[in-house]
C-alpha positions in Angstrom: 120.4 101.6 141.7 122.0 103.4 138.8 121.0 106.9 137.6 119.5 105.3 134.5 117.4 102.9 136.6 116.3 105.6 139.0 115.2 107.8 136.0 113.3 105.0 134.5 111.6 104.2 137.8 110.3 107.7 138.0 108.6 107.6 134.6 104.8 107.3 134.7 103.7 103.8 133.7 101.7 103.5 130.4 98.0 102.6 130.8 97.4 100.7 127.6 93.6 100.9 127.9 93.8 104.5 126.5 96.0 106.4 124.0 98.7 108.4 125.7 97.5 107.5 129.2 99.6 106.9 132.3 99.5 105.5 135.8 101.9 106.9 138.4 105.5 105.8 138.3 106.7 102.8 140.3 108.9 105.2 142.4 106.0 107.5 143.2 103.8 104.5 144.2 106.6 103.3 146.5 106.4 106.7 148.3 102.6 107.2 148.3 101.0 103.7 148.7 101.4 100.8 151.1 99.7 97.4 151.6 98.1 98.5 154.9 96.5 101.8 156.1 96.9 103.4 159.5 93.6 102.1 160.7 93.9 101.6 164.5 90.3 100.9 165.6 87.1 102.8 165.7 86.6 106.1 167.4 83.8 104.7 169.6 81.8 101.6 170.1 78.6 103.6 170.2 76.5 102.9 167.1 73.4 104.2 165.4 70.6 101.6 165.3 67.6 103.6 164.0 67.7 102.3 160.5 66.8 105.6 158.9 70.0 107.7 158.4 72.3 107.0 155.4 75.4 108.5 153.9 75.2 109.7 150.2 78.6 109.0 148.6 79.3 110.9 145.4 81.8 108.9 143.3 83.6 109.9 140.1 82.8 107.9 137.0 85.5 109.6 134.8 88.8 107.8 135.0 91.0 110.0 132.8 92.2 113.5 133.5 93.5 115.3 130.4 96.7 117.1 131.4 98.1 120.3 129.8 100.6 118.4 127.7 97.9 116.2 126.1 98.6 113.1 128.2 95.9 111.4 130.2 96.3 110.6 133.9 94.6 107.4 134.8 92.9 108.3 138.0 89.5 107.9 139.7 88.7 107.9 143.4 91.5 106.9 145.8 90.5 103.6 147.5 91.9 104.6 151.0 90.3 108.1 150.9 87.0 106.4 149.9 86.8 103.2 151.8 88.5 104.0 155.1 86.2 106.8 156.1 83.3 104.7 154.9 84.5 101.8 157.1 84.1 104.0 160.2 80.6 105.1 159.1 79.4 101.6 158.2 80.7 100.2 161.5 78.8 103.0 163.3 75.6 101.7 161.8 74.9 104.1 158.9 73.7 102.9 155.5 75.7 103.7 152.4 74.3 104.8 149.0 76.5 105.6 146.1 75.7 108.0 143.2 77.5 109.2 140.2 76.4 112.0 137.8 75.2 109.7 135.1 74.7 106.5 137.1 77.7 104.9 135.5 80.1 102.8 137.6 82.4 104.6 140.0 86.1 104.4 139.1 88.9 103.7 141.5 92.7 104.3 141.5 93.1 100.5 141.9 96.9 100.9 141.9 96.5 102.4 145.4 94.4 99.6 146.9 96.0 98.4 150.1 95.9 94.6 149.5 96.6 93.5 153.1 94.3 95.9 154.9 91.3 94.1 156.6 89.3 97.2 157.2 89.5 98.3 153.5 88.8 94.8 152.3 85.7 94.4 154.5 84.2 97.7 153.4 84.9 97.1 149.7 83.1 93.8 150.1 80.1 95.6 151.6 80.0 98.4 149.1 81.3 96.9 145.8 77.9 96.5 144.3 77.0 100.1 145.2 80.1 101.5 143.4 79.7 99.3 140.4 75.9 99.9 140.1 75.4 103.3 141.6 72.3 105.5 141.5 72.1 108.5 139.1 72.5 111.6 141.2 69.5 113.4 139.6 67.3 110.5 140.5 68.5 110.5 144.1 67.7 114.2 144.3 64.3 113.7 142.7 63.4 110.9 145.1 64.3 113.1 148.1 67.4 113.5 150.3 65.6 113.5 153.6 67.0 110.2 154.9 70.6 111.2 154.3 72.6 112.5 157.3 75.7 113.4 155.3 77.1 113.7 151.8 80.6 112.2 151.4 82.8 113.1 148.5 86.0 111.2 148.4 89.2 112.3 146.8 91.5 111.1 144.0 92.2 113.4 141.1 89.1 112.0 139.4 87.0 114.2 141.7 88.3 117.2 139.7 86.9 116.0 136.4 83.2 116.7 136.3 81.9 117.1 139.9 83.0 120.8 140.2 81.0 121.9 137.2 77.8 119.9 137.7 74.4 121.4 138.6 73.2 118.2 140.3 76.2 118.2 142.6 75.3 121.8 143.4 71.7 120.9 144.2 72.7 118.1 146.4 75.1 120.3 148.3 72.3 122.9 148.7 70.2 120.3 150.6 72.9 119.5 153.1 73.7 123.1 153.7 70.1 124.2 154.0 69.1 121.3 156.3 72.0 121.5 158.8 73.5 118.2 157.7 77.1 117.1 157.3 79.4 117.5 154.3 82.5 115.3 154.4 85.3 115.4 151.8 89.1 115.1 151.6 92.2 115.5 149.4 91.0 116.4 145.9 87.3 115.8 146.8 86.8 119.5 147.9 86.9 120.3 144.2 83.2 119.3 144.3 82.6 122.3 146.6 83.1 124.5 143.6 79.9 123.1 142.2 78.0 125.2 144.8 78.7 128.3 142.8 77.5 126.9 139.4 75.2 129.6 138.0 75.8 131.9 140.9 77.8 134.9 141.7 79.0 133.6 145.0 79.8 130.3 146.6 77.9 129.5 149.9 81.1 127.9 151.2 82.9 131.2 151.0 84.5 131.9 154.3 84.8 128.3 155.3 88.1 126.9 156.4 89.2 123.5 155.0 92.1 121.1 154.5 92.8 119.9 151.0 95.6 118.5 148.9 98.2 121.2 148.3 98.8 122.7 144.8 102.5 122.9 145.7 102.7 119.1 145.6 100.6 118.6 142.5 102.7 121.1 140.6 106.0 120.2 142.3 106.9 116.8 143.7 104.1 115.0 142.0 105.6 115.9 138.7 109.2 115.4 139.7 108.6 111.8 140.9 106.3 110.8 138.1 103.1 110.5 140.0 101.5 112.7 137.4 102.3 112.6 133.6 102.1 116.3 133.2 100.7 119.5 134.7 97.0 119.3 135.7 94.5 121.4 133.7 93.8 123.7 136.7 94.9 124.2 140.3 92.5 122.9 143.0 93.7 125.2 145.8 93.8 128.3 143.5 90.2 127.7 142.4 88.9 127.1 145.9 90.5 130.3 147.1 89.1 132.2 144.2 85.6 131.1 145.5 86.5 132.4 148.9 87.3 129.1 150.6 90.3 129.2 152.9 92.7 126.3 152.9 94.5 126.1 156.2 97.2 123.5 155.4 100.3 124.1 153.3 101.5 120.5 153.2 100.3 116.9 153.4 100.4 115.7 157.0 97.1 113.9 157.6 95.4 117.1 158.9 91.7 117.3 159.3 89.4 120.2 160.3 85.8 121.0 160.9 84.1 124.3 160.1 80.5 124.3 161.0 79.1 121.1 159.2 81.9 120.8 156.7 84.5 118.1 157.6 87.7 117.9 155.5 91.0 116.1 155.3 94.2 116.9 153.4 95.1 113.5 151.8 95.0 109.7 152.2 96.9 110.2 155.4 93.8 111.9 156.8 91.3 109.2 155.8 91.4 107.3 159.1 91.1 110.4 161.3 88.4 111.9 159.1 86.4 108.7 159.4 86.6 109.0 163.2 85.7 112.7 163.1 82.8 111.9 160.8 81.4 109.3 163.1 81.7 111.5 166.2 79.8 114.3 164.3 77.2 111.9 162.9 76.4 110.4 166.3 76.1 113.8 167.9 73.6 115.1 165.3 72.0 111.9 163.9 72.5 109.3 166.6 68.8 108.6 167.3 
């Protein structure tokens, strides 16, 4: 490949559905996506059969992130980060509800969908309606959260758009903290933890240890290889640390961690293990 071709290959791809908007470059997608995930089976064959406990999934409905240079990044939720953990939870017998802030359809980074992965395909088939016709988060809260064992907030840069600043996200998180339930998130999804400090002097997650996507990649390699069309408006890790949340990973390796009832993963590479970790924790606390 010539230098010219290599340079072109690293240019973000225009998204013609919006002015000055871009998908990741072909080169970056060749490095970050594949047709299959690392799904290697379930963590256990034990299942929940009580029919009561469900997982509340908070999806992003905002596709575009406005970068510092005025360009839009065409994002959403990452399909592997969303559907692979859910696959483990669905197969373990837990119901899945999806909510967005306004009740509008959830948005996916469809360019990252692994087209030859049976686990992802099966879970998308089972949850497609829920993501395209989600509940409004305020309505879910008003109806009551008692039947939810966990809240799951998948990543993708779209999770940084509105969730961190929303009072309904804050109120939902409060329920899961106060009632000793599970909170599961990965990659850029931990941005939603910032909502816990909306209107407050402190964040109840201060002092927790998590794994999340590193700022060093978003403001380094992700710009160099054209994954992002410009610098993001703010740094995820920096904001989390400012709220007192400790990020224990410095790179993207597929790491997961659990601190109390908060389960986190660092990237799409962590999606499979986080799904297993989540099912183990769910069956321990909500298996009957």
